[in-house]
Biopython code that builds the backbone (N, CA, C, O; Angstrom):
import numpy as np
from Bio.PDB.StructureBuilder import StructureBuilder

atoms = [
    (1, "VAL", "N", (-15.302, 2.145, -5.598)),
    (1, "VAL", "CA", (-14.159, 2.311, -4.723)),
    (1, "VAL", "C", (-12.950, 1.576, -5.281)),
    (1, "VAL", "O", (-11.830, 2.086, -5.241)),
    (2, "ASN", "N", (-13.181, 0.373, -5.802)),
    (2, "ASN", "CA", (-12.062, -0.446, -6.256)),
    (2, "ASN", "C", (-12.186, -0.801, -7.734)),
    (2, "ASN", "O", (-11.625, -1.797, -8.190)),
    (3, "GLU", "N", (-12.927, 0.022, -8.478)),
    (3, "GLU", "CA", (-13.078, -0.205, -9.914)),
    (3, "GLU", "C", (-11.933, 0.474, -10.654)),
    (3, "GLU", "O", (-11.626, 1.641, -10.412)),
    (4, "ARG", "N", (-11.311, -0.268, -11.554)),
    (4, "ARG", "CA", (-10.229, 0.313, -12.355)),
    (4, "ARG", "C", (-10.831, 1.223, -13.420)),
    (4, "ARG", "O", (-11.863, 0.908, -14.012)),
    (5, "ASN", "N", (-10.167, 2.363, -13.655)),
    (5, "ASN", "CA", (-10.663, 3.216, -14.724)),
    (5, "ASN", "C", (-10.053, 2.760, -16.040)),
    (5, "ASN", "O", (-9.062, 2.030, -16.052)),
    (6, "GLY", "N", (-10.637, 3.184, -17.132)),
    (6, "GLY", "CA", (-10.237, 2.696, -18.438)),
    (6, "GLY", "C", (-8.905, 3.195, -18.941)),
    (6, "GLY", "O", (-8.272, 2.522, -19.755)),
    (7, "GLN", "N", (-8.452, 4.359, -18.484)),
    (7, "GLN", "CA", (-7.233, 4.936, -19.048)),
    (7, "GLN", "C", (-5.957, 4.293, -18.517)),
    (7, "GLN", "O", (-5.149, 3.783, -19.293)),
    (8, "ASP", "N", (-5.776, 4.314, -17.212)),
    (8, "ASP", "CA", (-4.514, 3.820, -16.663)),
    (8, "ASP", "C", (-4.667, 2.583, -15.794)),
    (8, "ASP", "O", (-3.673, 2.038, -15.316)),
    (9, "GLY", "N", (-5.892, 2.133, -15.585)),
    (9, "GLY", "CA", (-6.115, 0.934, -14.794)),
    (9, "GLY", "C", (-6.034, 1.145, -13.296)),
    (9, "GLY", "O", (-6.120, 0.186, -12.530)),
    (10, "ASP", "N", (-5.867, 2.399, -12.864)),
    (10, "ASP", "CA", (-5.832, 2.686, -11.432)),
    (10, "ASP", "C", (-7.242, 2.741, -10.860)),
    (10, "ASP", "O", (-8.217, 2.944, -11.584)),
    (11, "THR", "N", (-7.326, 2.558, -9.570)),
    (11, "THR", "CA", (-8.587, 2.678, -8.844)),
    (11, "THR", "C", (-8.584, 4.006, -8.099)),
    (11, "THR", "O", (-7.536, 4.641, -7.978)),
    (12, "PRO", "N", (-9.746, 4.439, -7.593)),
    (12, "PRO", "CA", (-9.745, 5.647, -6.762)),
    (12, "PRO", "C", (-8.791, 5.529, -5.570)),
    (12, "PRO", "O", (-8.129, 6.500, -5.202)),
    (13, "LEU", "N", (-8.723, 4.335, -4.970)),
    (13, "LEU", "CA", (-7.814, 4.158, -3.840)),
    (13, "LEU", "C", (-6.357, 4.279, -4.293)),
    (13, "LEU", "O", (-5.555, 4.912, -3.605)),
    (14, "ALA", "N", (-6.003, 3.696, -5.418)),
    (14, "ALA", "CA", (-4.624, 3.803, -5.915)),
    (14, "ALA", "C", (-4.258, 5.258, -6.175)),
    (14, "ALA", "O", (-3.148, 5.686, -5.858)),
    (15, "ASN", "N", (-5.180, 6.018, -6.748)),
    (15, "ASN", "CA", (-4.910, 7.436, -6.986)),
    (15, "ASN", "C", (-4.705, 8.183, -5.674)),
    (15, "ASN", "O", (-3.808, 9.020, -5.576)),
    (16, "ALA", "N", (-5.520, 7.892, -4.670)),
    (16, "ALA", "CA", (-5.372, 8.546, -3.365)),
    (16, "ALA", "C", (-4.048, 8.159, -2.714)),
    (16, "ALA", "O", (-3.383, 9.000, -2.108)),
    (17, "VAL", "N", (-3.667, 6.893, -2.837)),
    (17, "VAL", "CA", (-2.398, 6.429, -2.264)),
    (17, "VAL", "C", (-1.227, 7.121, -2.958)),
    (17, "VAL", "O", (-0.298, 7.586, -2.299)),
    (18, "ARG", "N", (-1.273, 7.186, -4.278)),
    (18, "ARG", "CA", (-0.175, 7.807, -5.040)),
    (18, "ARG", "C", (0.011, 9.279, -4.678)),
    (18, "ARG", "O", (1.134, 9.784, -4.691)),
    (19, "THR", "N", (-1.074, 9.964, -4.358)),
    (19, "THR", "CA", (-0.981, 11.392, -4.040)),
    (19, "THR", "C", (-0.804, 11.642, -2.552)),
    (19, "THR", "O", (-0.662, 12.789, -2.128)),
    (20, "GLY", "N", (-0.811, 10.575, -1.752)),
    (20, "GLY", "CA", (-0.625, 10.735, -0.308)),
    (20, "GLY", "C", (-1.826, 11.340, 0.391)),
    (20, "GLY", "O", (-1.690, 11.929, 1.463)),
    (21, "GLY", "N", (-3.010, 11.198, -0.210)),
    (21, "GLY", "CA", (-4.228, 11.774, 0.353)),
    (21, "GLY", "C", (-4.789, 10.935, 1.491)),
    (21, "GLY", "O", (-5.665, 10.096, 1.276)),
    (22, "LEU", "N", (-4.290, 11.157, 2.694)),
    (22, "LEU", "CA", (-4.659, 10.331, 3.844)),
    (22, "LEU", "C", (-6.155, 10.330, 4.114)),
    (22, "LEU", "O", (-6.736, 9.266, 4.326)),
    (23, "ASP", "N", (-6.790, 11.487, 4.113)),
    (23, "ASP", "CA", (-8.229, 11.533, 4.395)),
    (23, "ASP", "C", (-9.016, 10.723, 3.375)),
    (23, "ASP", "O", (-9.944, 9.999, 3.735)),
    (24, "MET", "N", (-8.648, 10.843, 2.103)),
    (24, "MET", "CA", (-9.337, 10.084, 1.060)),
    (24, "MET", "C", (-9.045, 8.596, 1.206)),
    (24, "MET", "O", (-9.948, 7.774, 1.050)),
    (25, "VAL", "N", (-7.804, 8.239, 1.500)),
    (25, "VAL", "CA", (-7.452, 6.824, 1.696)),
    (25, "VAL", "C", (-8.289, 6.237, 2.823)),
    (25, "VAL", "O", (-8.861, 5.157, 2.670)),
    (26, "LYS", "N", (-8.368, 6.928, 3.946)),
    (26, "LYS", "CA", (-9.156, 6.426, 5.080)),
    (26, "LYS", "C", (-10.625, 6.287, 4.714)),
    (26, "LYS", "O", (-11.261, 5.298, 5.078)),
    (27, "ALA", "N", (-11.169, 7.263, 4.001)),
    (27, "ALA", "CA", (-12.580, 7.198, 3.600)),
    (27, "ALA", "C", (-12.822, 6.008, 2.678)),
    (27, "ALA", "O", (-13.807, 5.288, 2.839)),
    (28, "LEU", "N", (-11.936, 5.799, 1.720)),
    (28, "LEU", "CA", (-12.103, 4.678, 0.794)),
    (28, "LEU", "C", (-11.921, 3.333, 1.488)),
    (28, "LEU", "O", (-12.630, 2.377, 1.176)),
    (29, "LEU", "N", (-10.982, 3.250, 2.424)),
    (29, "LEU", "CA", (-10.769, 1.993, 3.147)),
    (29, "LEU", "C", (-11.994, 1.593, 3.961)),
    (29, "LEU", "O", (-12.237, 0.404, 4.172)),
    (30, "GLN", "N", (-12.758, 2.564, 4.412)),
    (30, "GLN", "CA", (-13.975, 2.258, 5.179)),
    (30, "GLN", "C", (-15.021, 1.568, 4.318)),
    (30, "GLN", "O", (-15.916, 0.908, 4.847)),
    (31, "HIS", "N", (-14.925, 1.707, 3.005)),
    (31, "HIS", "CA", (-15.934, 1.147, 2.108)),
    (31, "HIS", "C", (-15.544, -0.193, 1.502)),
    (31, "HIS", "O", (-16.288, -0.743, 0.690)),
    (32, "PHE", "N", (-14.388, -0.723, 1.883)),
    (32, "PHE", "CA", (-13.984, -2.027, 1.366)),
    (32, "PHE", "C", (-14.723, -3.114, 2.132)),
    (32, "PHE", "O", (-14.553, -3.232, 3.346)),
    (33, "PRO", "N", (-15.549, -3.919, 1.444)),
    (33, "PRO", "CA", (-16.271, -4.984, 2.135)),
    (33, "PRO", "C", (-15.345, -6.086, 2.631)),
    (33, "PRO", "O", (-15.574, -6.649, 3.702)),
    (34, "ASP", "N", (-14.325, -6.394, 1.881)),
    (34, "ASP", "CA", (-13.379, -7.452, 2.240)),
    (34, "ASP", "C", (-11.968, -6.949, 2.003)),
    (34, "ASP", "O", (-11.703, -6.214, 1.052)),
    (35, "THR", "N", (-11.076, -7.354, 2.875)),
    (35, "THR", "CA", (-9.698, -6.910, 2.691)),
    (35, "THR", "C", (-9.025, -7.587, 1.505)),
    (35, "THR", "O", (-7.970, -7.129, 1.067)),
    (36, "HIS", "N", (-9.606, -8.677, 0.964)),
    (36, "HIS", "CA", (-8.984, -9.295, -0.214)),
    (36, "HIS", "C", (-8.955, -8.327, -1.386)),
    (36, "HIS", "O", (-8.137, -8.479, -2.294)),
    (37, "ASP", "N", (-9.845, -7.325, -1.378)),
    (37, "ASP", "CA", (-9.839, -6.316, -2.431)),
    (37, "ASP", "C", (-8.558, -5.490, -2.413)),
    (37, "ASP", "O", (-8.207, -4.864, -3.413)),
    (38, "LEU", "N", (-7.868, -5.486, -1.296)),
    (38, "LEU", "CA", (-6.643, -4.701, -1.178)),
    (38, "LEU", "C", (-5.442, -5.388, -1.811)),
    (38, "LEU", "O", (-4.345, -4.830, -1.804)),
    (39, "THR", "N", (-5.623, -6.578, -2.354)),
    (39, "THR", "CA", (-4.497, -7.304, -2.942)),
    (39, "THR", "C", (-4.293, -6.987, -4.422)),
    (39, "THR", "O", (-3.450, -7.606, -5.070)),
    (40, "MET", "N", (-5.044, -6.043, -4.960)),
    (40, "MET", "CA", (-4.865, -5.650, -6.356)),
    (40, "MET", "C", (-3.451, -5.111, -6.558)),
    (40, "MET", "O", (-2.827, -4.604, -5.626)),
    (41, "THR", "N", (-2.956, -5.229, -7.797)),
    (41, "THR", "CA", (-1.630, -4.703, -8.109)),
    (41, "THR", "C", (-1.716, -3.749, -9.299)),
    (41, "THR", "O", (-2.679, -3.762, -10.066)),
    (42, "PHE", "N", (-0.670, -2.914, -9.428)),
    (42, "PHE", "CA", (-0.697, -1.838, -10.408)),
    (42, "PHE", "C", (0.651, -1.674, -11.088)),
    (42, "PHE", "O", (1.699, -1.964, -10.512)),
    (43, "GLY", "N", (0.597, -1.203, -12.328)),
    (43, "GLY", "CA", (1.803, -0.853, -13.064)),
    (43, "GLY", "C", (2.597, -2.057, -13.527)),
    (43, "GLY", "O", (2.249, -3.200, -13.234)),
    (44, "PRO", "N", (3.669, -1.787, -14.255)),
    (44, "PRO", "CA", (4.473, -2.876, -14.812)),
    (44, "PRO", "C", (5.141, -3.747, -13.748)),
    (44, "PRO", "O", (5.434, -4.915, -14.001)),
    (45, "ARG", "N", (5.380, -3.193, -12.572)),
    (45, "ARG", "CA", (6.005, -3.993, -11.503)),
    (45, "ARG", "C", (4.969, -4.753, -10.687)),
    (45, "ARG", "O", (5.328, -5.536, -9.807)),
    (46, "ARG", "N", (3.689, -4.531, -10.968)),
    (46, "ARG", "CA", (2.594, -5.185, -10.230)),
    (46, "ARG", "C", (2.711, -4.859, -8.738)),
    (46, "ARG", "O", (2.688, -5.754, -7.894)),
    (47, "SER", "N", (2.835, -3.580, -8.432)),
    (47, "SER", "CA", (2.969, -3.090, -7.060)),
    (47, "SER", "C", (1.620, -3.070, -6.356)),
    (47, "SER", "O", (0.600, -2.739, -6.960)),
    (48, "SER", "N", (1.621, -3.425, -5.079)),
    (48, "SER", "CA", (0.398, -3.395, -4.273)),
    (48, "SER", "C", (0.139, -1.977, -3.776)),
    (48, "SER", "O", (0.959, -1.078, -3.960)),
    (49, "TYR", "N", (-1.019, -1.797, -3.143)),
    (49, "TYR", "CA", (-1.320, -0.503, -2.530)),
    (49, "TYR", "C", (-0.239, -0.125, -1.517)),
    (49, "TYR", "O", (0.139, 1.043, -1.421)),
    (50, "LEU", "N", (0.255, -1.094, -0.772)),
    (50, "LEU", "CA", (1.273, -0.794, 0.235)),
    (50, "LEU", "C", (2.603, -0.424, -0.431)),
    (50, "LEU", "O", (3.302, 0.470, 0.046)),
    (51, "HIS", "N", (2.957, -1.097, -1.519)),
    (51, "HIS", "CA", (4.149, -0.704, -2.283)),
    (51, "HIS", "C", (4.022, 0.756, -2.730)),
    (51, "HIS", "O", (4.960, 1.539, -2.587)),
    (52, "LEU", "N", (2.847, 1.114, -3.275)),
    (52, "LEU", "CA", (2.639, 2.475, -3.772)),
    (52, "LEU", "C", (2.792, 3.501, -2.659)),
    (52, "LEU", "O", (3.378, 4.564, -2.863)),
    (53, "ALA", "N", (2.268, 3.184, -1.490)),
    (53, "ALA", "CA", (2.363, 4.111, -0.361)),
    (53, "ALA", "C", (3.814, 4.297, 0.074)),
    (53, "ALA", "O", (4.228, 5.411, 0.395)),
    (54, "VAL", "N", (4.584, 3.216, 0.086)),
    (54, "VAL", "CA", (6.003, 3.322, 0.446)),
    (54, "VAL", "C", (6.733, 4.182, -0.585)),
    (54, "VAL", "O", (7.527, 5.049, -0.219)),
    (55, "LEU", "N", (6.471, 3.949, -1.859)),
    (55, "LEU", "CA", (7.122, 4.738, -2.905)),
    (55, "LEU", "C", (6.822, 6.221, -2.758)),
    (55, "LEU", "O", (7.666, 7.065, -3.056)),
    (56, "GLY", "N", (5.614, 6.536, -2.296)),
    (56, "GLY", "CA", (5.227, 7.928, -2.097)),
    (56, "GLY", "C", (5.713, 8.517, -0.792)),
    (56, "GLY", "O", (5.473, 9.693, -0.517)),
    (57, "ASN", "N", (6.396, 7.717, 0.021)),
    (57, "ASN", "CA", (6.900, 8.159, 1.325)),
    (57, "ASN", "C", (5.773, 8.740, 2.179)),
    (57, "ASN", "O", (5.959, 9.734, 2.881)),
    (58, "ALA", "N", (4.615, 8.111, 2.108)),
    (58, "ALA", "CA", (3.437, 8.573, 2.837)),
    (58, "ALA", "C", (3.262, 7.717, 4.090)),
    (58, "ALA", "O", (2.556, 6.708, 4.069)),
    (59, "VAL", "N", (3.904, 8.124, 5.168)),
    (59, "VAL", "CA", (3.949, 7.325, 6.395)),
    (59, "VAL", "C", (2.555, 6.986, 6.905)),
    (59, "VAL", "O", (2.276, 5.828, 7.214)),
    (60, "GLU", "N", (1.687, 7.968, 6.994)),
    (60, "GLU", "CA", (0.349, 7.726, 7.537)),
    (60, "GLU", "C", (-0.496, 6.876, 6.596)),
    (60, "GLU", "O", (-1.345, 6.110, 7.050)),
    (61, "VAL", "N", (-0.274, 7.001, 5.306)),
    (61, "VAL", "CA", (-0.983, 6.153, 4.341)),
    (61, "VAL", "C", (-0.482, 4.716, 4.471)),
    (61, "VAL", "O", (-1.279, 3.778, 4.440)),
    (62, "VAL", "N", (0.825, 4.537, 4.615)),
    (62, "VAL", "CA", (1.379, 3.196, 4.853)),
    (62, "VAL", "C", (0.739, 2.597, 6.096)),
    (62, "VAL", "O", (0.323, 1.439, 6.090)),
    (63, "ARG", "N", (0.662, 3.373, 7.144)),
    (63, "ARG", "CA", (0.078, 2.897, 8.403)),
    (63, "ARG", "C", (-1.402, 2.525, 8.212)),
    (63, "ARG", "O", (-1.841, 1.481, 8.695)),
    (64, "ALA", "N", (-2.165, 3.361, 7.520)),
    (64, "ALA", "CA", (-3.597, 3.098, 7.316)),
    (64, "ALA", "C", (-3.813, 1.797, 6.538)),
    (64, "ALA", "O", (-4.665, 0.987, 6.903)),
    (65, "ILE", "N", (-3.052, 1.603, 5.482)),
    (65, "ILE", "CA", (-3.203, 0.390, 4.669)),
    (65, "ILE", "C", (-2.651, -0.825, 5.405)),
    (65, "ILE", "O", (-3.286, -1.880, 5.425)),
    (66, "GLY", "N", (-1.485, -0.685, 6.005)),
    (66, "GLY", "CA", (-0.872, -1.797, 6.736)),
    (66, "GLY", "C", (-1.700, -2.251, 7.917)),
    (66, "GLY", "O", (-1.750, -3.442, 8.223)),
    (67, "ASP", "N", (-2.353, -1.307, 8.588)),
    (67, "ASP", "CA", (-3.214, -1.672, 9.715)),
    (67, "ASP", "C", (-4.506, -2.328, 9.243)),
    (67, "ASP", "O", (-5.040, -3.205, 9.922)),
    (68, "LYS", "N", (-5.010, -1.912, 8.086)),
    (68, "LYS", "CA", (-6.246, -2.490, 7.541)),
    (68, "LYS", "C", (-6.012, -3.937, 7.092)),
    (68, "LYS", "O", (-6.854, -4.807, 7.312)),
    (69, "GLU", "N", (-4.868, -4.179, 6.464)),
    (69, "GLU", "CA", (-4.572, -5.521, 5.950)),
    (69, "GLU", "C", (-3.087, -5.841, 6.140)),
    (69, "GLU", "O", (-2.282, -5.629, 5.233)),
    (70, "PRO", "N", (-2.724, -6.357, 7.337)),
    (70, "PRO", "CA", (-1.314, -6.629, 7.645)),
    (70, "PRO", "C", (-0.625, -7.598, 6.684)),
    (70, "PRO", "O", (0.594, -7.534, 6.521)),
    (71, "SER", "N", (-1.375, -8.485, 6.052)),
    (71, "SER", "CA", (-0.732, -9.456, 5.156)),
    (71, "SER", "C", (-0.107, -8.794, 3.932)),
    (71, "SER", "O", (0.718, -9.410, 3.258)),
    (72, "LEU", "N", (-0.482, -7.555, 3.633)),
    (72, "LEU", "CA", (0.090, -6.873, 2.471)),
    (72, "LEU", "C", (1.589, -6.652, 2.605)),
    (72, "LEU", "O", (2.278, -6.479, 1.600)),
    (73, "ARG", "N", (2.097, -6.653, 3.811)),
    (73, "ARG", "CA", (3.540, -6.421, 3.954)),
    (73, "ARG", "C", (4.352, -7.600, 3.417)),
    (73, "ARG", "O", (5.559, -7.471, 3.213)),
    (74, "ARG", "N", (3.707, -8.745, 3.184)),
    (74, "ARG", "CA", (4.399, -9.915, 2.618)),
    (74, "ARG", "C", (4.220, -10.032, 1.106)),
    (74, "ARG", "O", (4.881, -10.849, 0.466)),
    (75, "VAL", "N", (3.336, -9.226, 0.537)),
    (75, "VAL", "CA", (3.054, -9.305, -0.896)),
    (75, "VAL", "C", (4.282, -8.853, -1.682)),
    (75, "VAL", "O", (4.890, -7.827, -1.379)),
    (76, "LYS", "N", (4.631, -9.636, -2.693)),
    (76, "LYS", "CA", (5.792, -9.314, -3.521)),
    (76, "LYS", "C", (5.337, -8.787, -4.875)),
    (76, "LYS", "O", (4.315, -9.212, -5.414)),
    (77, "ASP", "N", (6.108, -7.864, -5.405)),
    (77, "ASP", "CA", (5.830, -7.357, -6.739)),
    (77, "ASP", "C", (6.400, -8.322, -7.783)),
    (77, "ASP", "O", (6.885, -9.399, -7.438)),
    (78, "ARG", "N", (6.340, -7.940, -9.034)),
    (78, "ARG", "CA", (6.823, -8.798, -10.117)),
    (78, "ARG", "C", (8.303, -9.145, -9.958)),
    (78, "ARG", "O", (8.740, -10.212, -10.390)),
    (79, "GLU", "N", (9.067, -8.258, -9.346)),
    (79, "GLU", "CA", (10.501, -8.474, -9.148)),
    (79, "GLU", "C", (10.799, -9.262, -7.873)),
    (79, "GLU", "O", (11.959, -9.544, -7.574)),
    (80, "GLY", "N", (9.749, -9.618, -7.120)),
    (80, "GLY", "CA", (9.932, -10.384, -5.894)),
    (80, "GLY", "C", (10.214, -9.537, -4.662)),
    (80, "GLY", "O", (10.670, -10.058, -3.643)),
    (81, "GLU", "N", (9.948, -8.233, -4.746)),
    (81, "GLU", "CA", (10.230, -7.340, -3.625)),
    (81, "GLU", "C", (8.968, -7.024, -2.827)),
    (81, "GLU", "O", (7.900, -6.789, -3.392)),
    (82, "THR", "N", (9.113, -7.021, -1.506)),
    (82, "THR", "CA", (8.024, -6.653, -0.598)),
    (82, "THR", "C", (8.052, -5.138, -0.377)),
    (82, "THR", "O", (9.032, -4.481, -0.728)),
    (83, "PRO", "N", (6.990, -4.582, 0.199)),
    (83, "PRO", "CA", (7.019, -3.154, 0.537)),
    (83, "PRO", "C", (8.198, -2.799, 1.452)),
    (83, "PRO", "O", (8.791, -1.730, 1.309)),
    (84, "ARG", "N", (8.530, -3.675, 2.373)),
    (84, "ARG", "CA", (9.665, -3.410, 3.271)),
    (84, "ARG", "C", (10.969, -3.322, 2.483)),
    (84, "ARG", "O", (11.833, -2.504, 2.799)),
    (85, "GLN", "N", (11.110, -4.155, 1.467)),
    (85, "GLN", "CA", (12.311, -4.099, 0.636)),
    (85, "GLN", "C", (12.360, -2.805, -0.175)),
    (85, "GLN", "O", (13.439, -2.254, -0.394)),
    (86, "TYR", "N", (11.197, -2.315, -0.625)),
    (86, "TYR", "CA", (11.160, -1.000, -1.274)),
    (86, "TYR", "C", (11.712, 0.034, -0.308)),
    (86, "TYR", "O", (12.545, 0.866, -0.668)),
    (87, "CYS", "N", (11.234, -0.037, 0.917)),
    (87, "CYS", "CA", (11.645, 0.919, 1.939)),
    (87, "CYS", "C", (13.152, 0.852, 2.171)),
    (87, "CYS", "O", (13.806, 1.886, 2.303)),
    (88, "ASN", "N", (13.696, -0.338, 2.219)),
    (88, "ASN", "CA", (15.137, -0.498, 2.433)),
    (88, "ASN", "C", (15.956, 0.146, 1.320)),
    (88, "ASN", "O", (17.061, 0.630, 1.562)),
    (89, "SER", "N", (15.418, 0.154, 0.101)),
    (89, "SER", "CA", (16.172, 0.703, -1.026)),
    (89, "SER", "C", (16.026, 2.219, -1.156)),
    (89, "SER", "O", (16.757, 2.852, -1.918)),
    (90, "LEU", "N", (15.093, 2.795, -0.418)),
    (90, "LEU", "CA", (14.889, 4.247, -0.452)),
    (90, "LEU", "C", (15.569, 4.886, 0.745)),
    (90, "LEU", "O", (15.522, 4.348, 1.851)),
    (91, "ARG", "N", (16.183, 5.998, 0.534)),
    (91, "ARG", "CA", (16.883, 6.659, 1.633)),
    (91, "ARG", "C", (15.973, 7.568, 2.442)),
    (91, "ARG", "O", (16.337, 7.974, 3.546)),
    (92, "HIS", "N", (14.811, 7.892, 1.926)),
    (92, "HIS", "CA", (13.976, 8.911, 2.553)),
    (92, "HIS", "C", (12.868, 8.368, 3.453)),
    (92, "HIS", "O", (12.000, 9.138, 3.863)),
    (93, "CYS", "N", (12.863, 7.114, 3.765)),
    (93, "CYS", "CA", (11.685, 6.585, 4.462)),
    (93, "CYS", "C", (12.002, 5.988, 5.830)),
    (93, "CYS", "O", (11.543, 4.890, 6.145)),
    (94, "GLU", "N", (12.758, 6.676, 6.623)),
    (94, "GLU", "CA", (13.106, 6.196, 7.966)),
    (94, "GLU", "C", (11.862, 5.950, 8.818)),
    (94, "GLU", "O", (11.800, 4.953, 9.538)),
    (95, "ALA", "N", (10.875, 6.839, 8.750)),
    (95, "ALA", "CA", (9.656, 6.669, 9.549)),
    (95, "ALA", "C", (8.878, 5.435, 9.103)),
    (95, "ALA", "O", (8.304, 4.732, 9.934)),
    (96, "ILE", "N", (8.854, 5.170, 7.813)),
    (96, "ILE", "CA", (8.170, 3.976, 7.312)),
    (96, "ILE", "C", (8.926, 2.727, 7.762)),
    (96, "ILE", "O", (8.309, 1.739, 8.160)),
    (97, "ARG", "N", (10.240, 2.765, 7.701)),
    (97, "ARG", "CA", (11.054, 1.637, 8.160)),
    (97, "ARG", "C", (10.751, 1.348, 9.631)),
    (97, "ARG", "O", (10.626, 0.191, 10.032)),
    (98, "HIS", "N", (10.636, 2.405, 10.424)),
    (98, "HIS", "CA", (10.308, 2.259, 11.845)),
    (98, "HIS", "C", (8.938, 1.580, 12.001)),
    (98, "HIS", "O", (8.773, 0.710, 12.856)),
    (99, "TYR", "N", (7.964, 1.975, 11.181)),
    (99, "TYR", "CA", (6.634, 1.358, 11.225)),
    (99, "TYR", "C", (6.736, -0.143, 10.947)),
    (99, "TYR", "O", (6.181, -0.944, 11.698)),
    (100, "PHE", "N", (7.435, -0.533, 9.882)),
    (100, "PHE", "CA", (7.574, -1.948, 9.554)),
    (100, "PHE", "C", (8.278, -2.714, 10.665)),
    (100, "PHE", "O", (7.904, -3.844, 10.978)),
    (101, "ASP", "N", (9.287, -2.108, 11.257)),
    (101, "ASP", "CA", (10.047, -2.771, 12.315)),
    (101, "ASP", "C", (9.223, -3.036, 13.563)),
    (101, "ASP", "O", (9.544, -3.942, 14.331)),
    (102, "HIS", "N", (8.168, -2.265, 13.779)),
    (102, "HIS", "CA", (7.389, -2.386, 15.011)),
    (102, "HIS", "C", (5.999, -2.984, 14.810)),
    (102, "HIS", "O", (5.150, -2.899, 15.697)),
    (103, "LEU", "N", (5.768, -3.586, 13.652)),
    (103, "LEU", "CA", (4.494, -4.268, 13.426)),
    (103, "LEU", "C", (4.465, -5.575, 14.202)),
    (103, "LEU", "O", (5.475, -6.275, 14.269)),
    (104, "PRO", "N", (3.318, -5.915, 14.791)),
    (104, "PRO", "CA", (3.205, -7.229, 15.426)),
    (104, "PRO", "C", (3.213, -8.316, 14.351)),
    (104, "PRO", "O", (2.977, -8.035, 13.176)),
    (105, "SER", "N", (3.477, -9.512, 14.743)),
    (105, "SER", "CA", (3.463, -10.632, 13.804)),
    (105, "SER", "C", (2.085, -10.773, 13.197)),
    (105, "SER", "O", (1.074, -10.596, 13.877)),
    (106, "ASP", "N", (2.050, -11.091, 11.922)),
    (106, "ASP", "CA", (0.793, -11.317, 11.221)),
    (106, "ASP", "C", (0.372, -12.758, 11.472)),
    (106, "ASP", "O", (1.084, -13.680, 11.074)),
    (107, "PRO", "N", (-0.776, -12.976, 12.128)),
    (107, "PRO", "CA", (-1.192, -14.334, 12.469)),
    (107, "PRO", "C", (-1.612, -15.175, 11.275)),
    (107, "PRO", "O", (-1.781, -16.386, 11.415)),
    (108, "ARG", "N", (-1.785, -14.570, 10.105)),
    (108, "ARG", "CA", (-2.255, -15.333, 8.949)),
    (108, "ARG", "C", (-1.154, -16.066, 8.261)),
    (108, "ARG", "O", (-1.396, -16.754, 7.269)),
]
sb = StructureBuilder()
sb.init_structure("model")
sb.init_model(0)
sb.init_chain("A")
sb.init_seg("    ")
for serial, (resi, resn, name, xyz) in enumerate(atoms, 1):
    if name == "N":
        sb.init_residue(resn, " ", resi, " ")
    sb.init_atom(name, np.array(xyz, "f"), 0.0, 1.0, " ", f" {name:<3s}", serial, name[0])
structure = sb.get_structure()
């Protein structure tokens, strides 16, 4: 579920997130034993799963990942940007912005 492949270093979950495959994302999230596995990063910017979902403008995927591990919304990429900051810089993600704005406080 969370094993990187040899060619591009992506995991099955990263591939599902990049393609916006909500059903596959949900199925893979059910198999994560610990949410710490969701803190992996990808690509030259070291983007998290939540960053990738925002970039793909996949509202339901953002919701699935954000609900599974709320602390990911604070994770910064190599440039110091959070998923919410990605959203702010994109013009097409009003629904994702609404999701971030209405998240309860993360107790961690």
